[in-house]
C-alpha positions in Angstrom: -62.7 121.5 222.8 -66.4 121.9 223.4 -68.4 125.0 222.7 -69.7 126.7 225.8 -73.2 128.1 225.0 -75.1 130.4 227.4 -78.9 130.1 227.2 -81.7 131.5 229.4 -84.4 129.1 230.5 -87.1 131.8 230.4 -86.4 132.6 226.8 -83.9 130.4 225.0 -82.3 132.1 222.0 -83.6 130.2 218.9 -80.4 130.8 216.8 -78.3 129.2 219.5 -80.8 126.3 219.9 -80.6 125.7 216.1 -76.7 125.8 216.3 -76.8 123.1 219.0 -79.3 121.0 217.1 -77.1 121.1 213.9 -74.3 119.6 216.1 -76.7 116.9 217.5 -77.8 116.0 213.9 -74.1 115.5 213.0 -73.7 113.0 215.9 -72.4 115.5 218.5 -72.8 115.0 222.2 -74.1 117.8 224.4 -74.4 118.5 228.1 -77.5 120.5 228.8 -79.7 121.6 231.7 -83.0 119.9 232.8 -85.3 120.6 235.7 -83.1 118.4 237.8 -79.4 117.6 237.2 -77.4 118.4 234.0 -77.8 115.7 231.4 -75.5 114.2 228.7 -77.4 113.7 225.5 -77.4 112.9 221.8 -79.8 112.4 218.9 -81.9 109.3 219.5 -81.5 108.3 215.8 -77.7 108.5 215.8 -76.2 105.1 216.6 -72.5 106.3 216.7 -73.4 109.0 219.1 -75.3 106.6 221.3 -72.3 104.2 221.3 -70.0 107.0 222.4 -72.2 107.8 225.4 -72.5 104.2 226.3 -68.7 103.9 226.1 -68.3 107.0 228.3 -70.5 105.4 230.9 -68.6 102.1 230.6 -71.5 100.0 229.5 -72.7 98.2 226.4 -75.3 100.1 224.4 -77.8 97.2 224.5 -77.5 97.2 228.3 -77.9 100.9 228.8 -80.9 102.4 230.5 -81.0 105.9 228.9 -84.0 108.2 229.2 -85.8 109.5 226.1 -86.2 113.2 226.7 -89.4 114.5 224.9 -90.9 117.9 224.5 -94.5 116.7 225.2 -96.6 113.5 225.3 -97.1 113.4 221.5 -93.9 111.4 221.2 -95.3 108.6 223.4 -97.1 106.7 220.6 -93.8 106.5 218.7 -91.9 104.6 221.4 -94.4 103.3 223.9 -97.1 100.6 223.6 -100.6 101.7 224.0 -101.2 102.7 227.7 -104.5 102.7 229.6 -106.4 105.8 230.6 -105.3 106.0 234.3 -101.6 105.7 233.3 -102.1 108.5 230.7 -103.8 110.7 233.3 -100.9 110.2 235.7 -98.4 111.2 233.0 -100.5 114.3 232.3 -100.5 115.2 236.0 -96.8 114.8 236.5 -95.3 116.1 233.2 -93.5 118.3 232.4 -91.8 117.7 235.7 -88.8 116.0 237.5 -89.9 112.4 236.8 -88.7 109.5 234.6 -91.5 107.1 233.8 -90.6 103.5 232.8 -93.2 102.4 230.2 -93.5 99.3 227.9 -91.5 99.9 224.7 -93.3 99.6 221.3 -92.0 97.9 218.1 -91.1 101.3 216.6 -88.0 101.9 218.8 -84.9 103.1 217.0 -82.7 100.2 216.0 -80.2 100.7 218.8 -83.1 100.0 221.3 -84.9 97.2 219.3 -84.3 94.6 222.1 -85.6 96.9 224.8 -88.9 95.8 226.5 -89.2 99.1 228.4 -88.2 102.8 227.9 -87.7 105.6 230.3 -89.7 108.7 229.2 -88.7 112.2 230.5 -90.4 115.6 229.8 -88.4 118.1 231.9 -89.9 121.3 233.1 -87.1 123.2 231.4 -87.6 125.4 228.3 -84.0 124.8 227.0 -84.3 121.0 227.0 -87.7 121.1 225.4 -86.7 123.7 222.8 -83.8 121.4 221.8 -86.1 118.4 221.3 -88.7 120.5 219.4 -86.1 121.8 217.0 -84.5 118.4 216.6 -87.8 116.8 215.8 -87.3 113.7 217.9 -86.2 112.9 221.5 -82.7 113.3 222.9 -81.3 110.2 224.5 -80.0 111.3 227.9 -78.2 110.2 231.0 -77.3 112.2 234.1 -73.7 113.4 234.5 -72.4 112.1 237.8 -69.7 113.5 239.9 -66.7 111.5 241.1 -67.1 113.1 244.5 -68.9 110.7 246.8 -70.5 113.5 248.7 -71.6 115.6 245.8 -73.2 113.1 243.4 -73.9 115.7 240.7 -72.0 118.9 239.6 -74.3 121.8 239.6 -72.0 124.6 238.3 -72.0 124.7 234.4 -68.5 126.3 234.4 -67.1 123.4 236.5 -69.0 120.9 234.2 -67.3 122.6 231.2 -63.9 122.3 232.8 -64.4 118.6 233.4 -66.2 117.5 230.2 -65.1 119.9 227.5 -62.7 117.4 225.9 -65.4 114.6 225.8 -68.4 116.4 224.3 -69.1 118.9 221.6 -71.3 121.5 223.4 -71.8 122.4 227.1 -74.9 124.6 227.6 -74.9 127.0 230.5 -78.5 127.2 231.6 -77.7 128.4 235.1 -77.0 126.3 238.2 -78.4 122.7 238.1 -80.0 120.8 240.9 -78.3 118.2 243.0 -81.3 115.9 243.0 -82.0 113.6 240.1 -85.5 112.8 238.8 -87.9 110.4 240.6 -88.1 107.2 238.6 -91.5 105.4 238.6 -92.1 102.1 236.8 -95.5 102.0 235.2 -95.1 98.6 233.4 -97.1 96.7 236.0 -100.5 97.0 237.5 -99.3 99.3 240.2 -96.7 102.2 240.0 -93.4 101.2 241.5 -91.0 103.8 242.8 -87.5 102.8 241.6 -85.7 105.9 242.8 -87.1 108.8 244.9 -85.6 112.0 243.6 -86.8 115.6 243.1 -90.3 114.7 242.0 -92.9 114.4 244.8 -94.7 111.1 245.2 -98.0 113.0 245.8 -98.9 112.5 242.1 -99.5 108.7 242.7 
């Protein structure tokens, strides 16, 4: 049975954040709020936890396209090849915000992602998500939790999320109602930005 933790986005309680981070460091899975839909996440360095998430999604870990949720752009150089100035300016304009940017992966990717040529980088405009990453000291690997309902794509009510997922994860964070629109995904690995999925993030940044 998962723990149900209430946190407030305007001022997340540090003691509660540290408690969740301790669980992440032990290989726990969490469901947490972002600036779009609720995400399912784990510590990027914990292979067992990553494999659990891949299994829950019904995919092999080496085929999974998970996002790396960071707290700011300082993590970029750890996981992404050097990017040019216009690309960096675009990231600074858009982040934190409801975007996932696909960038060329560096040689320093954690071992579970060694064969990946690209990575999806996400810096949500959500204090809870960023506080978790800051306290953890490295990104959270994340994927959206989808709904089985064809109409509703994403569950927005944390209590309903808890009901459905509490036997599959270790913590569900209640950060208020989530959004029903996922992030906008933009591929920046080529000469021109390519919109892979139009979501909550406006394309005016391009």
